[in-house]
N, CA, C and O atoms as a GROMACS GRO file, in nm:
protein
  484
    1MET      N    1  -1.512  -1.109   0.035
    1MET     CA    2  -1.617  -1.016  -0.003
    1MET      C    3  -1.559  -0.918  -0.105
    1MET      O    4  -1.453  -0.859  -0.082
    2ALA      N    5  -1.628  -0.900  -0.215
    2ALA     CA    6  -1.584  -0.806  -0.319
    2ALA      C    7  -1.622  -0.663  -0.279
    2ALA      O    8  -1.731  -0.637  -0.230
    3VAL      N    9  -1.530  -0.574  -0.302
    3VAL     CA   10  -1.551  -0.433  -0.273
    3VAL      C   11  -1.547  -0.357  -0.405
    3VAL      O   12  -1.458  -0.379  -0.487
    4ASP      N   13  -1.642  -0.269  -0.424
    4ASP     CA   14  -1.648  -0.189  -0.546
    4ASP      C   15  -1.519  -0.110  -0.562
    4ASP      O   16  -1.470  -0.049  -0.467
    5GLU      N   17  -1.464  -0.110  -0.683
    5GLU     CA   18  -1.339  -0.040  -0.711
    5GLU      C   19  -1.348   0.108  -0.678
    5GLU      O   20  -1.249   0.167  -0.634
    6SER      N   21  -1.463   0.169  -0.698
    6SER     CA   22  -1.477   0.312  -0.670
    6SER      C   23  -1.463   0.342  -0.520
    6SER      O   24  -1.415   0.449  -0.483
    7VAL      N   25  -1.504   0.248  -0.436
    7VAL     CA   26  -1.487   0.265  -0.291
    7VAL      C   27  -1.337   0.265  -0.257
    7VAL      O   28  -1.289   0.348  -0.180
    8LEU      N   29  -1.265   0.169  -0.316
    8LEU     CA   30  -1.121   0.161  -0.291
    8LEU      C   31  -1.049   0.284  -0.346
    8LEU      O   32  -0.957   0.336  -0.283
    9GLU      N   33  -1.091   0.331  -0.463
    9GLU     CA   34  -1.032   0.452  -0.521
    9GLU      C   35  -1.057   0.573  -0.431
    9GLU      O   36  -0.973   0.662  -0.423
   10GLY      N   37  -1.170   0.576  -0.363
   10GLY     CA   38  -1.199   0.682  -0.267
   10GLY      C   39  -1.100   0.682  -0.152
   10GLY      O   40  -1.057   0.788  -0.107
   11PHE      N   41  -1.064   0.562  -0.104
   11PHE     CA   42  -0.964   0.553   0.002
   11PHE      C   43  -0.828   0.604  -0.047
   11PHE      O   44  -0.757   0.672   0.027
   12LEU      N   45  -0.792   0.570  -0.172
   12LEU     CA   46  -0.665   0.618  -0.228
   12LEU      C   47  -0.666   0.769  -0.243
   12LEU      O   48  -0.564   0.835  -0.223
   13LYS      N   49  -0.781   0.824  -0.278
   13LYS     CA   50  -0.793   0.970  -0.292
   13LYS      C   51  -0.773   1.038  -0.156
   13LYS      O   52  -0.711   1.144  -0.148
   14GLU      N   53  -0.826   0.977  -0.050
   14GLU     CA   54  -0.807   1.032   0.085
   14GLU      C   55  -0.659   1.037   0.121
   14GLU      O   56  -0.612   1.133   0.182
   15ILE      N   57  -0.585   0.932   0.084
   15ILE     CA   58  -0.440   0.931   0.111
   15ILE      C   59  -0.373   1.044   0.034
   15ILE      O   60  -0.295   1.120   0.091
   16ALA      N   61  -0.405   1.054  -0.094
   16ALA     CA   62  -0.342   1.156  -0.180
   16ALA      C   63  -0.372   1.297  -0.133
   16ALA      O   64  -0.290   1.387  -0.152
   17GLU      N   65  -0.488   1.318  -0.072
   17GLU     CA   66  -0.523   1.451  -0.024
   17GLU      C   67  -0.451   1.489   0.105
   17GLU      O   68  -0.441   1.607   0.139
   18SER      N   69  -0.400   1.389   0.176
   18SER     CA   70  -0.338   1.418   0.305
   18SER      C   71  -0.186   1.412   0.305
   18SER      O   72  -0.123   1.453   0.402
   19VAL      N   73  -0.127   1.363   0.198
   19VAL     CA   74   0.019   1.350   0.194
   19VAL      C   75   0.067   1.361   0.050
   19VAL      O   76  -0.010   1.338  -0.044
   20ASP      N   77   0.193   1.395   0.033
   20ASP     CA   78   0.252   1.419  -0.099
   20ASP      C   79   0.294   1.286  -0.165
   20ASP      O   80   0.410   1.247  -0.157
   21VAL      N   81   0.198   1.219  -0.229
   21VAL     CA   82   0.227   1.092  -0.295
   21VAL      C   83   0.220   1.108  -0.446
   21VAL      O   84   0.147   1.193  -0.498
   22GLU      N   85   0.297   1.026  -0.516
   22GLU     CA   86   0.290   1.023  -0.662
   22GLU      C   87   0.178   0.932  -0.708
   22GLU      O   88   0.106   0.963  -0.803
   23ALA      N   89   0.162   0.818  -0.640
   23ALA     CA   90   0.059   0.721  -0.678
   23ALA      C   91   0.044   0.617  -0.568
   23ALA      O   92   0.134   0.596  -0.487
   24CYS      N   93  -0.073   0.553  -0.567
   24CYS     CA   94  -0.101   0.446  -0.471
   24CYS      C   95  -0.175   0.332  -0.542
   24CYS      O   96  -0.238   0.352  -0.645
   25VAL      N   97  -0.163   0.214  -0.483
   25VAL     CA   98  -0.236   0.099  -0.535
   25VAL      C   99  -0.289   0.018  -0.417
   25VAL      O  100  -0.221   0.001  -0.315
   26VAL      N  101  -0.411  -0.031  -0.432
   26VAL     CA  102  -0.463  -0.134  -0.343
   26VAL      C  103  -0.447  -0.263  -0.420
   26VAL      O  104  -0.501  -0.278  -0.530
   27ALA      N  105  -0.373  -0.355  -0.362
   27ALA     CA  106  -0.348  -0.483  -0.428
   27ALA      C  107  -0.397  -0.597  -0.340
   27ALA      O  108  -0.399  -0.587  -0.218
   28LEU      N  109  -0.435  -0.702  -0.405
   28LEU     CA  110  -0.465  -0.824  -0.332
   28LEU      C  111  -0.334  -0.895  -0.303
   28LEU      O  112  -0.235  -0.871  -0.372
   29LYS      N  113  -0.331  -0.980  -0.202
   29LYS     CA  114  -0.207  -1.047  -0.165
   29LYS      C  115  -0.155  -1.139  -0.277
   29LYS      O  116  -0.039  -1.178  -0.275
   30ASN      N  117  -0.241  -1.172  -0.374
   30ASN     CA  118  -0.195  -1.253  -0.488
   30ASN      C  119  -0.128  -1.169  -0.596
   30ASN      O  120  -0.087  -1.221  -0.700
   31GLY      N  121  -0.116  -1.038  -0.571
   31GLY     CA  122  -0.045  -0.950  -0.663
   31GLY      C  123  -0.130  -0.882  -0.768
   31GLY      O  124  -0.076  -0.814  -0.855
   32THR      N  125  -0.260  -0.897  -0.763
   32THR     CA  126  -0.346  -0.832  -0.861
   32THR      C  127  -0.394  -0.696  -0.810
   32THR      O  128  -0.400  -0.672  -0.690
   33VAL      N  129  -0.426  -0.608  -0.903
   33VAL     CA  130  -0.470  -0.473  -0.871
   33VAL      C  131  -0.619  -0.474  -0.836
   33VAL      O  132  -0.701  -0.528  -0.910
   34ALA      N  133  -0.652  -0.415  -0.722
   34ALA     CA  134  -0.793  -0.395  -0.686
   34ALA      C  135  -0.836  -0.252  -0.720
   34ALA      O  136  -0.949  -0.230  -0.761
   35ALA      N  137  -0.744  -0.156  -0.704
   35ALA     CA  138  -0.768  -0.016  -0.739
   35ALA      C  139  -0.633   0.053  -0.747
   35ALA      O  140  -0.538   0.013  -0.680
   36SER      N  141  -0.626   0.157  -0.828
   36SER     CA  142  -0.497   0.223  -0.847
   36SER      C  143  -0.516   0.370  -0.884
   36SER      O  144  -0.615   0.409  -0.947
   37SER      N  145  -0.418   0.450  -0.842
   37SER     CA  146  -0.412   0.589  -0.886
   37SER      C  147  -0.287   0.612  -0.970
   37SER      O  148  -0.246   0.726  -0.991
   38PHE      N  149  -0.226   0.503  -1.016
   38PHE     CA  150  -0.106   0.514  -1.099
   38PHE      C  151  -0.143   0.571  -1.236
   38PHE      O  152  -0.247   0.538  -1.292
   39SER      N  153  -0.055   0.657  -1.289
   39SER     CA  154  -0.074   0.709  -1.424
   39SER      C  155  -0.038   0.600  -1.523
   39SER      O  156   0.015   0.496  -1.487
   40SER      N  157  -0.068   0.626  -1.648
   40SER     CA  158  -0.039   0.526  -1.751
   40SER      C  159   0.111   0.505  -1.771
   40SER      O  160   0.152   0.405  -1.831
   41SER      N  161   0.194   0.596  -1.722
   41SER     CA  162   0.339   0.582  -1.739
   41SER      C  163   0.400   0.483  -1.640
   41SER      O  164   0.515   0.442  -1.656
   42ILE      N  165   0.324   0.444  -1.538
   42ILE     CA  166   0.371   0.347  -1.439
   42ILE      C  167   0.276   0.227  -1.443
   42ILE      O  168   0.154   0.245  -1.440
   43ASP      N  169   0.330   0.109  -1.450
   43ASP     CA  170   0.252  -0.014  -1.460
   43ASP      C  171   0.196  -0.050  -1.322
   43ASP      O  172   0.270  -0.098  -1.236
   44ALA      N  173   0.067  -0.028  -1.301
   44ALA     CA  174   0.004  -0.056  -1.172
   44ALA      C  175   0.011  -0.205  -1.140
   44ALA      O  176   0.028  -0.242  -1.023
   45GLN      N  177  -0.002  -0.291  -1.241
   45GLN     CA  178   0.004  -0.435  -1.216
   45GLN      C  179   0.141  -0.476  -1.165
   45GLN      O  180   0.152  -0.558  -1.074
   46LEU      N  181   0.246  -0.418  -1.223
   46LEU     CA  182   0.382  -0.447  -1.176
   46LEU      C  183   0.401  -0.397  -1.033
   46LEU      O  184   0.462  -0.464  -0.950
   47ALA      N  185   0.350  -0.278  -1.005
   47ALA     CA  186   0.359  -0.224  -0.869
   47ALA      C  187   0.285  -0.313  -0.770
   47ALA      O  188   0.335  -0.338  -0.660
   48ALA      N  189   0.167  -0.361  -0.807
   48ALA     CA  190   0.090  -0.449  -0.719
   48ALA      C  191   0.163  -0.580  -0.695
   48ALA      O  192   0.173  -0.627  -0.581
   49ALA      N  193   0.214  -0.638  -0.802
   49ALA     CA  194   0.282  -0.767  -0.789
   49ALA      C  195   0.409  -0.757  -0.705
   49ALA      O  196   0.433  -0.842  -0.618
   50THR      N  197   0.491  -0.655  -0.730
   50THR     CA  198   0.615  -0.642  -0.654
   50THR      C  199   0.588  -0.603  -0.508
   50THR      O  200   0.657  -0.649  -0.418
   51SER      N  201   0.490  -0.518  -0.486
   51SER     CA  202   0.454  -0.481  -0.349
   51SER      C  203   0.403  -0.601  -0.271
   51SER      O  204   0.432  -0.617  -0.153
   52SER      N  205   0.326  -0.685  -0.339
   52SER     CA  206   0.276  -0.807  -0.276
   52SER      C  207   0.392  -0.897  -0.234
   52SER      O  208   0.390  -0.955  -0.126
   53GLU      N  209   0.492  -0.909  -0.320
   53GLU     CA  210   0.609  -0.991  -0.286
   53GLU      C  211   0.689  -0.931  -0.170
   53GLU      O  212   0.738  -1.004  -0.084
   54ILE      N  213   0.701  -0.798  -0.169
   54ILE     CA  214   0.771  -0.732  -0.058
   54ILE      C  215   0.700  -0.760   0.074
   54ILE      O  216   0.764  -0.794   0.174
   55ILE      N  217   0.568  -0.745   0.074
   55ILE     CA  218   0.490  -0.771   0.196
   55ILE      C  219   0.503  -0.917   0.236
   55ILE      O  220   0.522  -0.947   0.354
   56ARG      N  221   0.493  -1.009   0.139
   56ARG     CA  222   0.503  -1.152   0.170
   56ARG      C  223   0.638  -1.184   0.234
   56ARG      O  224   0.644  -1.255   0.334
   57ALA      N  225   0.747  -1.131   0.177
   57ALA     CA  226   0.880  -1.157   0.231
   57ALA      C  227   0.896  -1.096   0.371
   57ALA      O  228   0.952  -1.159   0.460
   58ALA      N  229   0.847  -0.974   0.389
   58ALA     CA  230   0.859  -0.907   0.519
   58ALA      C  231   0.776  -0.979   0.626
   58ALA      O  232   0.820  -0.990   0.740
   59GLU      N  233   0.657  -1.028   0.589
   59GLU     CA  234   0.575  -1.103   0.684
   59GLU      C  235   0.645  -1.233   0.724
   59GLU      O  236   0.642  -1.272   0.841
   60ALA      N  237   0.707  -1.300   0.627
   60ALA     CA  238   0.779  -1.423   0.656
   60ALA      C  239   0.897  -1.396   0.749
   60ALA      O  240   0.920  -1.469   0.845
   61CYS      N  241   0.970  -1.292   0.720
   61CYS     CA  242   1.086  -1.256   0.803
   61CYS      C  243   1.042  -1.222   0.945
   61CYS      O  244   1.101  -1.270   1.042
   62SER      N  245   0.941  -1.140   0.958
   62SER     CA  246   0.891  -1.100   1.088
   62SER      C  247   0.842  -1.222   1.168
   62SER      O  248   0.864  -1.232   1.288
   63GLY      N  249   0.775  -1.312   1.098
   63GLY     CA  250   0.726  -1.433   1.164
   63GLY      C  251   0.839  -1.525   1.207
   63GLY      O  252   0.840  -1.574   1.320
   64GLU      N  253   0.934  -1.549   1.117
   64GLU     CA  254   1.047  -1.638   1.148
   64GLU      C  255   1.131  -1.584   1.263
   64GLU      O  256   1.182  -1.662   1.344
   65LEU      N  257   1.145  -1.454   1.271
   65LEU     CA  258   1.224  -1.393   1.378
   65LEU      C  259   1.141  -1.365   1.503
   65LEU      O  260   1.189  -1.307   1.600
   66LYS      N  261   1.013  -1.408   1.499
   66LYS     CA  262   0.922  -1.393   1.612
   66LYS      C  263   0.911  -1.249   1.660
   66LYS      O  264   0.923  -1.220   1.780
   67LYS      N  265   0.890  -1.158   1.564
   67LYS     CA  266   0.878  -1.016   1.593
   67LYS      C  267   0.736  -0.964   1.582
   67LYS      O  268   0.714  -0.843   1.587
   68GLY      N  269   0.640  -1.052   1.568
   68GLY     CA  270   0.500  -1.011   1.565
   68GLY      C  271   0.451  -0.978   1.426
   68GLY      O  272   0.520  -1.001   1.326
   69ALA      N  273   0.332  -0.924   1.421
   69ALA     CA  274   0.267  -0.893   1.293
   69ALA      C  275   0.336  -0.776   1.225
   69ALA      O  276   0.377  -0.679   1.290
   70LEU      N  277   0.349  -0.786   1.095
   70LEU     CA  278   0.410  -0.679   1.015
   70LEU      C  279   0.326  -0.552   1.022
   70LEU      O  280   0.204  -0.557   1.009
   71GLN      N  281   0.391  -0.439   1.042
   71GLN     CA  282   0.323  -0.310   1.046
   71GLN      C  283   0.334  -0.237   0.913
   71GLN      O  284   0.234  -0.188   0.861
   72GLN      N  285   0.456  -0.230   0.858
   72GLN     CA  286   0.478  -0.162   0.730
   72GLN      C  287   0.615  -0.196   0.676
   72GLN      O  288   0.702  -0.246   0.747
   73VAL      N  289   0.632  -0.168   0.548
   73VAL     CA  290   0.763  -0.179   0.484
   73VAL      C  291   0.788  -0.046   0.416
   73VAL      O  292   0.702   0.006   0.344
   74VAL      N  293   0.907   0.012   0.440
   74VAL     CA  294   0.945   0.137   0.377
   74VAL      C  295   1.072   0.113   0.295
   74VAL      O  296   1.174   0.070   0.348
   75VAL      N  297   1.063   0.140   0.166
   75VAL     CA  298   1.178   0.128   0.077
   75VAL      C  299   1.220   0.271   0.041
   75VAL      O  300   1.142   0.346  -0.018
   76GLU      N  301   1.342   0.307   0.077
   76GLU     CA  302   1.391   0.442   0.048
   76GLU      C  303   1.490   0.435  -0.066
   76GLU      O  304   1.583   0.354  -0.066
   77SER      N  305   1.470   0.521  -0.164
   77SER     CA  306   1.562   0.529  -0.278
   77SER      C  307   1.597   0.676  -0.301
   77SER      O  308   1.547   0.764  -0.232
   78GLY      N  309   1.681   0.699  -0.398
   78GLY     CA  310   1.725   0.835  -0.424
   78GLY      C  311   1.616   0.926  -0.478
   78GLY      O  312   1.626   1.048  -0.467
   79LEU      N  313   1.512   0.869  -0.535
   79LEU     CA  314   1.407   0.950  -0.597
   79LEU      C  315   1.272   0.943  -0.524
   79LEU      O  316   1.170   0.985  -0.579
   80GLY      N  317   1.272   0.890  -0.404
   80GLY     CA  318   1.147   0.883  -0.329
   80GLY      C  319   1.141   0.760  -0.243
   80GLY      O  320   1.240   0.690  -0.225
   81LYS      N  321   1.024   0.735  -0.189
   81LYS     CA  322   1.002   0.622  -0.099
   81LYS      C  323   0.881   0.543  -0.146
   81LYS      O  324   0.787   0.597  -0.203
   82ILE      N  325   0.886   0.414  -0.122
   82ILE     CA  326   0.772   0.327  -0.148
   82ILE      C  327   0.734   0.268  -0.013
   82ILE      O  328   0.816   0.207   0.055
   83ILE      N  329   0.610   0.288   0.024
   83ILE     CA  330   0.561   0.239   0.152
   83ILE      C  331   0.450   0.140   0.124
   83ILE      O  332   0.360   0.166   0.044
   84ALA      N  333   0.457   0.025   0.190
   84ALA     CA  334   0.353  -0.076   0.176
   84ALA      C  335   0.304  -0.115   0.315
   84ALA      O  336   0.384  -0.136   0.407
   85VAL      N  337   0.172  -0.125   0.330
   85VAL     CA  338   0.112  -0.168   0.457
   85VAL      C  339   0.008  -0.274   0.429
   85VAL      O  340  -0.065  -0.265   0.330
   86PRO      N  341   0.000  -0.376   0.515
   86PRO     CA  342  -0.108  -0.474   0.500
   86PRO      C  343  -0.242  -0.406   0.523
   86PRO      O  344  -0.254  -0.312   0.602
   87ALA      N  345  -0.344  -0.455   0.453
   87ALA     CA  346  -0.480  -0.405   0.470
   87ALA      C  347  -0.572  -0.525   0.490
   87ALA      O  348  -0.651  -0.560   0.403
   88GLY      N  349  -0.560  -0.586   0.606
   88GLY     CA  350  -0.634  -0.708   0.634
   88GLY      C  351  -0.557  -0.830   0.586
   88GLY      O  352  -0.438  -0.821   0.554
   89LYS      N  353  -0.626  -0.944   0.582
   89LYS     CA  354  -0.561  -1.070   0.547
   89LYS      C  355  -0.534  -1.084   0.398
   89LYS      O  356  -0.444  -1.158   0.358
   90ASN      N  357  -0.611  -1.015   0.315
   90ASN     CA  358  -0.605  -1.040   0.171
   90ASN      C  359  -0.561  -0.923   0.086
   90ASN      O  360  -0.558  -0.935  -0.037
   91ALA      N  361  -0.526  -0.811   0.147
   91ALA     CA  362  -0.496  -0.693   0.065
   91ALA      C  363  -0.382  -0.613   0.126
   91ALA      O  364  -0.339  -0.638   0.239
   92LEU      N  365  -0.334  -0.516   0.049
   92LEU     CA  366  -0.231  -0.424   0.095
   92LEU      C  367  -0.247  -0.293   0.021
   92LEU      O  368  -0.312  -0.285  -0.083
   93ILE      N  369  -0.186  -0.190   0.076
   93ILE     CA  370  -0.177  -0.059   0.010
   93ILE      C  371  -0.030  -0.030  -0.009
   93ILE      O  372   0.050  -0.046   0.084
   94ALA      N  373   0.006   0.014  -0.128
   94ALA     CA  374   0.143   0.059  -0.154
   94ALA      C  375   0.136   0.198  -0.216
   94ALA      O  376   0.058   0.221  -0.308
   95CYS      N  377   0.217   0.288  -0.166
   95CYS     CA  378   0.222   0.425  -0.217
   95CYS      C  379   0.364   0.465  -0.250
   95CYS      O  380   0.458   0.427  -0.180
   96VAL      N  381   0.378   0.542  -0.357
   96VAL     CA  382   0.505   0.603  -0.392
   96VAL      C  383   0.499   0.746  -0.337
   96VAL      O  384   0.418   0.827  -0.382
   97VAL      N  385   0.585   0.774  -0.240
   97VAL     CA  386   0.587   0.904  -0.175
   97VAL      C  387   0.699   0.987  -0.235
   97VAL      O  388   0.811   0.939  -0.251
   98LYS      N  389   0.669   1.111  -0.267
   98LYS     CA  390   0.768   1.201  -0.325
   98LYS      C  391   0.884   1.220  -0.228
   98LYS      O  392   0.866   1.206  -0.107
   99PRO      N  393   1.003   1.252  -0.279
   99PRO     CA  394   1.119   1.270  -0.190
   99PRO      C  395   1.094   1.370  -0.077
   99PRO      O  396   1.146   1.353   0.033
  100SER      N  397   1.015   1.471  -0.103
  100SER     CA  398   0.985   1.572   0.000
  100SER      C  399   0.869   1.531   0.090
  100SER      O  400   0.838   1.601   0.186
  101GLY      N  401   0.806   1.418   0.061
  101GLY     CA  402   0.688   1.374   0.136
  101GLY      C  403   0.722   1.330   0.277
  101GLY      O  404   0.832   1.281   0.303
  102ASN      N  405   0.629   1.346   0.366
  102ASN     CA  406   0.644   1.312   0.507
  102ASN      C  407   0.600   1.166   0.527
  102ASN      O  408   0.483   1.133   0.512
  103VAL      N  409   0.696   1.079   0.562
  103VAL     CA  410   0.667   0.937   0.580
  103VAL      C  411   0.567   0.915   0.692
  103VAL      O  412   0.478   0.831   0.680
  104GLY      N  413   0.582   0.988   0.801
  104GLY     CA  414   0.490   0.972   0.913
  104GLY      C  415   0.346   1.002   0.876
  104GLY      O  416   0.255   0.927   0.911
  105LEU      N  417   0.324   1.113   0.804
  105LEU     CA  418   0.188   1.146   0.760
  105LEU      C  419   0.136   1.043   0.661
  105LEU      O  420   0.018   1.009   0.663
  106ALA      N  421   0.224   0.994   0.574
  106ALA     CA  422   0.183   0.891   0.479
  106ALA      C  423   0.138   0.766   0.553
  106ALA      O  424   0.036   0.707   0.518
  107LEU      N  425   0.212   0.725   0.654
  107LEU     CA  426   0.175   0.606   0.730
  107LEU      C  427   0.042   0.624   0.804
  107LEU      O  428  -0.039   0.532   0.810
  108VAL      N  429   0.021   0.743   0.859
  108VAL     CA  430  -0.107   0.769   0.928
  108VAL      C  431  -0.223   0.754   0.828
  108VAL      O  432  -0.320   0.685   0.857
  109ALA      N  433  -0.212   0.818   0.713
  109ALA     CA  434  -0.318   0.811   0.612
  109ALA      C  435  -0.335   0.670   0.558
  109ALA      O  436  -0.448   0.624   0.540
  110MET      N  437  -0.225   0.601   0.533
  110MET     CA  438  -0.232   0.465   0.480
  110MET      C  439  -0.291   0.368   0.581
  110MET      O  440  -0.370   0.281   0.544
  111ASN      N  441  -0.255   0.382   0.707
  111ASN     CA  442  -0.310   0.293   0.809
  111ASN      C  443  -0.459   0.315   0.830
  111ASN      O  444  -0.533   0.219   0.856
  112LYS      N  445  -0.505   0.439   0.821
  112LYS     CA  446  -0.649   0.467   0.829
  112LYS      C  447  -0.722   0.399   0.714
  112LYS      O  448  -0.826   0.335   0.734
  113ALA      N  449  -0.668   0.412   0.594
  113ALA     CA  450  -0.729   0.349   0.477
  113ALA      C  451  -0.722   0.197   0.487
  113ALA      O  452  -0.818   0.129   0.451
  114ALA      N  453  -0.610   0.144   0.536
  114ALA     CA  454  -0.595  -0.001   0.550
  114ALA      C  455  -0.699  -0.058   0.646
  114ALA      O  456  -0.754  -0.166   0.622
  115LYS      N  457  -0.727   0.014   0.753
  115LYS     CA  458  -0.829  -0.031   0.849
  115LYS      C  459  -0.966  -0.036   0.782
  115LYS      O  460  -1.040  -0.133   0.799
  116LYS      N  461  -0.999   0.067   0.705
  116LYS     CA  462  -1.127   0.070   0.634
  116LYS      C  463  -1.137  -0.044   0.533
  116LYS      O  464  -1.240  -0.109   0.521
  117ILE      N  465  -1.027  -0.067   0.461
  117ILE     CA  466  -1.027  -0.175   0.362
  117ILE      C  467  -1.041  -0.310   0.429
  117ILE      O  468  -1.117  -0.395   0.382
  118SER      N  469  -0.971  -0.332   0.539
  118SER     CA  470  -0.978  -0.461   0.608
  118SER      C  471  -1.119  -0.487   0.660
  118SER      O  472  -1.160  -0.603   0.670
  119GLU      N  473  -1.193  -0.383   0.693
  119GLU     CA  474  -1.331  -0.399   0.741
  119GLU      C  475  -1.426  -0.433   0.627
  119GLU      O  476  -1.533  -0.491   0.650
  120LYS      N  477  -1.388  -0.398   0.504
  120LYS     CA  478  -1.476  -0.420   0.389
  120LYS      C  479  -1.443  -0.548   0.312
  120LYS      O  480  -1.527  -0.598   0.238
  121MET      N  481  -1.322  -0.599   0.330
  121MET     CA  482  -1.280  -0.717   0.251
  121MET      C  483  -1.277  -0.842   0.336
  121MET      O  484  -1.245  -0.949   0.285
   0.00000   0.00000   0.00000
């Protein structure tokens, strides 16, 4: 089922209002962008594609090790964190969280949005 991009952008705005994020993307599992809050200085398509691969690899690892369904992937670097969560069978949300951002609050906001997206897609 196709979801209007403005609806998805509304979910991203809710995340941004509740936690200190630089940008977020809703991506399809095939790596394409469904909606994005990335500025023009960051390639949203690249973020969607790489986040999709991270989720795919983490789901495979979790499945092979019989650890259940993937909940989230957190990538920590010196300049911030990238968090990706599945949003149903066909989509995911990935956010770049500022170094000072609260990962727990980001996950709460992202999981709420992921649930809404999974109900619409």
